[in-house]
C-alpha positions in Angstrom: -0.3 0.2 0.0 1.5 3.5 -1.1 1.0 6.3 1.0 -0.2 8.4 -2.1 -2.7 5.7 -3.2 -6.8 6.2 -2.7 -6.0 3.1 -0.2 -4.5 4.4 2.3 -6.6 7.4 2.2 -9.0 5.2 3.8 -6.8 3.0 6.0 -5.4 5.9 7.7 -8.5 7.3 9.4 -9.5 3.8 9.6 -6.3 3.2 11.5 -6.5 6.1 13.7 -9.4 5.8 15.4 -9.1 2.1 16.0 -6.1 2.6 17.6 -7.5 4.8 19.9 -10.4 3.4 20.6 -8.7 0.3 22.1 -6.7 2.1 24.8 -9.9 4.3 26.6 -11.1 4.2 28.8 -8.4 3.0 31.3 -9.1 1.0 34.2 -5.9 0.0 36.7 -2.6 -1.1 35.7 -3.7 -4.5 34.7 -7.0 -3.2 32.2 -4.0 -0.2 31.2 -1.7 -3.7 30.5 -3.9 -5.5 28.8 -5.3 -2.3 26.6 -1.4 -1.4 25.4 -0.9 -5.5 24.2 -4.1 -5.0 22.1 -3.0 -2.0 20.6 -0.1 -3.2 19.7 -1.9 -6.2 18.0 -3.7 -4.0 16.1 -0.2 -1.9 15.3 1.2 -5.5 13.8 -2.5 -6.5 12.9 -2.8 -2.4 10.8 1.4 -3.0 9.3 0.7 -6.7 7.3 -2.2 -5.4 6.2 -0.4 -2.3 4.8 2.8 -4.4 3.6 0.5 -7.5 2.0 -1.3 -4.8 0.0 1.3 -5.4 -2.2 1.6 -9.4 -1.5 1.4 -11.0 1.0 3.4 -13.9 0.3 6.1 -10.8 1.4 4.4 -11.6 4.5 6.9 -14.4 5.4 10.0 -13.4 5.1 9.5 -10.0 7.8 8.0 -12.7 9.9 10.9 -14.6 9.8 13.4 -11.4 10.3 11.5 -10.4 13.1 10.8 -14.1 15.2 14.5 -15.1 14.3 15.8 -11.2 15.5 13.5 -12.0 18.3 14.4 -15.1 19.5 18.6 -15.1 19.4 18.1 -11.4 21.6 15.9 -14.0 23.9 19.1 -16.8 24.0 22.1 -13.5 23.4 20.4 -12.8 27.2 21.2 -15.9 29.3 25.1 -17.0 27.3 27.9 -15.0 29.7 30.0 -17.7 27.4 31.9 -15.6 24.8 32.6 -17.2 22.1 28.9 -19.5 21.9 27.1 -15.5 21.9 29.8 -14.9 19.0 28.4 -18.1 17.6 24.7 -16.6 17.9 25.2 -13.3 16.5 26.8 -14.9 13.4 23.9 -17.1 13.1 21.5 -14.0 13.2 24.2 -11.6 10.5 23.7 -14.8 8.4 20.2 -15.7 7.8 19.2 -11.9 8.2 21.5 -11.2 5.4 21.2 -14.4 3.5 17.5 -13.8 3.2 18.2 -10.0 1.8 21.5 -11.6 -0.2 18.9 -13.8 -1.6 15.8 -11.8 -2.6 17.9 -9.2 -3.3 21.4 -10.6 -5.3 20.4 -13.5 -6.4 19.5 -12.2 -10.0 22.6 -9.4 -9.8 25.4 -12.1 -9.3 23.5 -14.2 -11.3 23.6 -12.1 -14.4 27.1 -10.9 -13.6 28.6 -14.4 -13.9 26.9 -14.5 -16.8 28.7 -11.3 -18.3 32.1 -12.3 -17.2 31.7 -15.5 -18.5 30.9 -14.6 -21.7 34.4 -11.9 -22.1 36.3 -14.9 -21.8 34.5 -17.1 -24.6 32.5 -19.4 -22.9 28.4 -19.5 -23.5 26.5 -20.1 -20.5 22.7 -20.8 -20.6 21.6 -20.9 -17.1 18.3 -21.3 -16.3 17.9 -18.0 -14.7 15.4 -18.0 -11.7 14.1 -14.1 -11.8 13.0 -13.4 -7.7 11.3 -10.6 -7.1 12.4 -8.1 -4.6 10.4 -7.4 -1.7 9.2 -4.0 -1.1 11.7 -2.6 1.9 13.7 -5.9 2.5 16.5 -4.0 3.0 14.8 -1.6 5.8 13.8 -3.9 7.7 16.0 -5.8 7.7 18.7 -3.4 8.8 16.3 -2.7 11.9 15.9 -6.3 13.0 19.4 -6.8 12.5 20.5 -3.7 14.6 18.7 -5.0 17.5 20.1 -8.5 17.7 23.7 -6.3 17.4 22.7 -3.3 20.1 21.5 -7.3 22.5 24.6 -8.8 21.6 26.9 -5.4 22.4 23.7 -5.2 25.7 23.8 -1.5 24.5 20.0 -2.8 25.2 18.1 -5.5 27.2 15.7 -7.8 25.6 12.5 -7.7 25.1 10.2 -10.8 26.1 7.3 -9.3 24.2 6.7 -10.7 20.9 3.9 -8.3 20.3 5.9 -5.4 20.8 9.0 -6.4 19.0 6.7 -7.5 16.3 5.1 -4.3 15.9 8.8 -2.6 16.4 9.7 -4.4 13.7 6.9 -4.0 10.7 5.1 -0.4 12.1 3.6 0.0 8.4 4.6 3.6 8.5 8.5 3.7 8.3 8.2 -0.2 6.9 8.7 -0.1 3.3 11.3 3.3 3.0 12.7 4.3 6.7 14.2 5.7 8.6 15.7 3.0 9.4 14.7 2.8 13.4 17.1 1.6 15.8 15.8 -0.3 19.1 16.4 1.7 21.8 14.3 4.2 20.1 11.5 3.2 19.5 10.3 -0.3 20.8 10.8 1.3 24.6 7.9 3.4 22.5 5.3 0.2 22.6 6.6 -1.4 26.3 4.4 2.2 27.1 1.2 3.1 27.0 0.7 5.5 25.3 -2.5 8.9 25.4 -3.1 11.3 22.3 -1.1 14.4 22.0 -3.2 16.4 20.3 -0.2 19.9 19.6 1.4 16.5 18.1 -1.0 15.4 15.9 -1.7 18.7 14.6 2.2 18.8 14.3 1.9 15.5 12.5 0.0 16.7 10.5 1.4 19.8 9.0 4.8 17.6 8.2 2.4 15.1 6.1 1.1 17.8 4.5 4.8 19.0 3.9 5.5 15.1 2.8 3.1 14.6 0.4 4.0 18.8 -1.7 7.4 17.6 -2.1 6.1 14.2 -3.1 3.2 14.4 -5.0 4.0 18.1 -6.8 7.8 18.5 -6.7 9.1 14.8 -7.1 6.6 13.9 -9.4 6.7 16.9 -11.2 10.5 17.1 -11.8 10.2 13.1 -12.6 8.3 14.1 -16.0 11.2 16.5 -16.6 14.1 14.3 -15.7 12.4 11.7 -17.9 12.1 14.0 -20.8 15.6 15.1 -20.5 17.5 12.4 -19.9 15.2 9.6 -21.8 16.2 10.9 -25.4 18.1 9.1 -27.6 18.6 12.7 -29.4 18.7 16.1 -30.0 20.2 15.9 -25.9 22.4 19.1 -25.7 24.8 19.3 -22.8 22.4 22.5 -20.9 19.4 19.6 -20.8 21.5 16.9 -19.7 22.5 19.1 -17.0 19.1 20.9 -16.5 18.0 17.3 -16.3 20.3 15.9 -13.9 19.0 19.3 -11.4 15.8 18.0 -12.3 16.6 14.5 -11.0 17.9 15.5 -7.6 15.4 17.2 -6.6 13.3 14.8 -8.1 14.8 11.8 -5.7 15.8 14.8 -2.2 12.0 15.6 -2.3 10.3 11.8 -3.2 12.8 9.9 -0.4 12.6 12.5 2.1 8.6 12.7 1.3 8.1 10.0 2.4 10.2 10.6 5.3 8.8 13.4 6.5 5.0 10.9 6.0 6.1 8.3 7.7 7.6 10.7 10.5 4.0 12.6 10.6 2.0 9.7 10.3 3.5 8.4 12.9 3.3 10.8 15.1 -1.0 10.7 14.7 0.3 7.3 16.2 2.4 8.9 19.3 5.1 7.9 17.8 8.0 9.5 17.3 10.9 8.3 14.6 13.8 9.8 13.9 15.0 12.8 11.4 16.0 11.3 8.0 16.7 14.7 6.3 18.3 17.6 7.5 18.5 20.2 5.0 21.0 18.0 3.2 21.5 20.8 -0.3 22.5 23.3 1.9 26.0 20.8 2.7 28.9 22.9 2.9 31.2 20.1 2.1 30.5 16.1 1.7 30.7 15.2 4.9 27.9 17.7 5.6 26.0 16.4 3.0 26.3 12.4 4.5 25.5 13.9 7.9 22.5 15.9 6.2 21.3 13.2 3.9 19.6 9.2 4.7 20.8 9.4 8.5 19.4 6.7 9.6 21.2 4.7 7.3 24.6 6.6 7.6 24.4 6.3 11.1 23.6 2.2 11.3 26.6 2.1 8.7 28.8 4.3 11.2 27.6 2.2 14.2 28.1 -1.1 13.1 30.6 -0.8 9.4 33.1 1.4 9.9 33.2 1.2 13.7 34.5 -2.2 13.6 36.8 -1.8 10.9 38.4 0.0 13.4 36.9 3.9 12.3 39.5 6.4 11.8 41.3 4.9 15.5 43.9 2.9 13.7 45.7 5.6 11.2 45.2 7.0 8.0 45.9 5.0 5.2 43.2 2.0 7.5 41.0 5.5 7.8 40.5 5.6 4.1 40.6 2.2 3.0 37.1 2.0 5.3 35.7 4.9 4.8 36.0 3.5 0.6 34.1 0.1 2.2 32.0 2.0 3.7 30.8 4.3 0.4 31.0 1.2 -1.7 28.9 -0.8 0.7 26.0 2.3 1.1 25.8 2.0 -3.4 25.5 -1.3 -3.3 23.0 -1.6 -0.9 21.2 0.8 -2.4 21.0 -1.1 -5.5 22.1 -4.4 -7.3 24.0 -2.6 -10.2 27.3 -1.4 -11.1 26.1 1.6 -11.3 25.2 1.6 -7.4 28.6 1.2 -6.6 30.1 3.1 -9.2 28.2 6.2 -7.6 29.4 5.2 -3.6 32.8 5.4 -5.0 32.3 8.3 -6.3 31.4 10.1 -2.8 34.6 8.6 -1.0 36.6 9.9 -3.5 35.0 13.4 -3.0 35.5 12.5 0.4 39.2 11.9 0.5 40.4 15.0 0.5 38.5 16.1 4.1 40.4 13.5 5.3 43.1 14.2 3.7 43.0 17.8 5.2 41.3 17.0 8.4 38.4 19.0 7.2 35.9 16.1 7.5 34.0 16.6 10.7 33.8 20.2 9.5 30.6 22.3 10.6 29.2 19.5 13.5 26.5 21.2 14.4 26.5 24.3 13.4 23.4 25.8 10.9 24.0 28.0 7.5 23.8 31.4 8.0 23.1 31.0 11.7 23.2 34.7 12.6 21.9 35.9 9.0 19.2 35.4 6.7 21.7 35.1 3.8 24.4 33.2 3.3 28.0 34.6 3.6 30.2 34.0 0.3 32.3 31.3 1.4 29.6 29.5 2.6 27.4 29.8 -1.1 30.7 28.2 -2.6 30.7 25.4 -0.9 27.1 24.7 -0.4 27.4 25.6 -5.1 30.5 22.9 -5.0 28.6 20.3 -2.8 25.0 20.5 -4.9 27.7 20.4 -7.8 28.9 17.2 -6.8 26.6 15.8 -5.9 24.0 16.3 -8.9 26.9 14.6 -10.7 27.1 11.9 -9.0 23.7 11.2 -9.2 24.6 10.3 -13.0 25.0 6.7 -11.9 22.6 6.8 -9.8 19.5 7.7 -12.4 21.0 6.1 -15.6 20.8 2.5 -17.1 24.5 1.6 -16.7 27.4 3.5 -15.8 28.6 3.5 -19.5 25.4 5.7 -20.4 26.4 7.9 -16.8 29.4 8.8 -18.9 28.3 9.5 -22.4 26.6 12.1 -20.0 29.1 13.2 -17.7 31.2 13.5 -21.1 29.1 15.7 -22.8 28.7 18.1 -20.3 32.5 18.7 -20.0 33.0 17.2 -23.9 30.2 18.2 -25.6 29.8 21.8 -24.5 25.9 21.9 -26.8 24.2 25.3 -24.9 21.1 25.1 -26.6 17.7 26.1 -25.3 15.2 24.0 -28.0 15.4 21.0 -25.2 14.2 22.4 -22.1 10.8 23.5 -23.7 10.0 19.9 -23.0 6.5 19.5 -21.2 6.9 19.4 -17.8 10.5 21.2 -17.9 9.8 24.7 -16.0 6.7 23.9 -13.6 10.3 21.5 -12.1 12.7 24.3 -11.9 9.9 26.5 -10.2 8.2 23.5 -7.5 11.9 23.2 -7.0 13.0 26.7 -6.2 10.1 26.9 -3.9 11.0 24.3 -2.4 14.1 25.5 -1.5 13.5 28.7 -0.3 10.6 27.3 1.6 13.5 25.1 3.6 15.7 27.6 3.1 13.5 29.4 5.5 13.3 26.9 7.9 16.9 25.4 7.9 17.2 25.5 11.2 14.1 22.9 12.1 13.6 19.3 11.3 11.4 19.7 8.0 10.4 22.6 6.1 7.3 23.4 6.9 7.8 23.5 10.8 7.0 27.3 11.1 4.4 28.6 9.8 2.4 32.4 10.4 0.3 32.8 13.3 -2.3 34.5 12.1 -4.7 31.6 11.3 -6.8 33.3 7.8 -2.5 33.8 6.2 -2.0 29.8 8.1 -5.3 28.5 6.4 -4.3 29.8 3.1 -1.2 28.5 3.2 -2.4 24.5 3.9 -5.6 24.8 1.1 -2.8 26.4 -1.3 -0.6 23.2 -1.1 -3.9 20.9 -0.8 -4.8 22.0 -4.2 -1.6 21.6 -5.3 -1.1 18.2 -4.4 -5.5 17.2 -5.0 -5.2 18.9 -8.5 -1.3 18.4 -9.6 -1.2 17.3 -13.5 2.4 15.2 -13.1 2.2 11.7 -13.7 2.3 9.8 -10.3 5.5 8.0 -9.8 6.1 5.5 -7.3 8.4 5.2 -4.9 11.5 5.9 -5.6 13.4 3.9 -3.0 10.5 1.3 -2.8 13.5 -0.5 -5.2 15.7 -1.1 -2.1 
């Protein structure tokens, strides 16, 4: 079930009403405990309906993943022998990553082996089984794994409440495309009674509205423009490729961060607070800051569970560089079973390398752009522009069907020098640029907030005028509906 489907528009209010009716009235601790268990059970059922709407068979996989992680956590809590604990954590990693690898990378590795053998003259015709990729498998697998690893590290006590744990793994707002939640933040919220918080719910509705605008107006509008510019086999100029990449840059941001805003907003309706996943990344002043602002839940996951265990930056410059390239390559491969994603990750690692060598990779930590003024300084403008350019050109590998196609686009930009304006008149391009600039302006004035619509006019007439204007754009936007990009990951 997609956030932008009519089914979801009926599913959400019905789920919201039943969810809160279950816990009222509360009389005594025993009744409250029973109602909490029932409320969590309803969350699991609703989440399974939400996820099973795509394909009920996917429910088997998420159930196995959750049950294995829960049982592993309980078993780890009973073991004192370090060697046995290592065997348990290894088994948990093998099972969960094995399921992820089979469904996400089987077809990729099979096709890669056939192509490699073909290069050496071996014409192999393997009866490759095309396995369907379950929606969101990378997200809930990493979420379950983080719980087991945290229990192994004794950062969290394992829970015996199977229903609460299943609610943690399958909570429907963030199930399909994140944020990837940690058990230390989300699980305790399912273990204690929740009361309806009206201000929190209102803030959630506002964040949902902003997320729908980013997805259905900006991202879908930019998708139309990017497709018209980048899918053209002929009549492509250097300028049209640049504008096409700009539109895709805004599309993927509006699409993914829009999903996160909707997910966080929906969660607030249910009294659940999720972690921030994006923090105005296109205002970053270097590539290091970009990755502290982009897909924060995944970046911190790789840092805590891969980069630091590899040694992080504690074992000298050479190993720090090695670990950096590993984490970016793995991050790229996490995004999809295609060499384009690996190259995309390595491009970012290469852009990050000068910061490591100059020991400037931790610059701008905890600082706000133009903190004491409305406009940025010249130095900040240069930093933001250069970082945006690197990120935008890097998205060429993310958007292209092959590394060769991405290379041809970049070659045309830097060597072709064909700046004909005619291709820019294609359908959707002017609107995409306007909506993108509107998004960036709104986020600039909300750069100190948690999302781009957090600040709002105090005058009720102006506030509701803005609300209904955005709602009008969402409802009457004529851009073709696009599937969320990160559903494929």
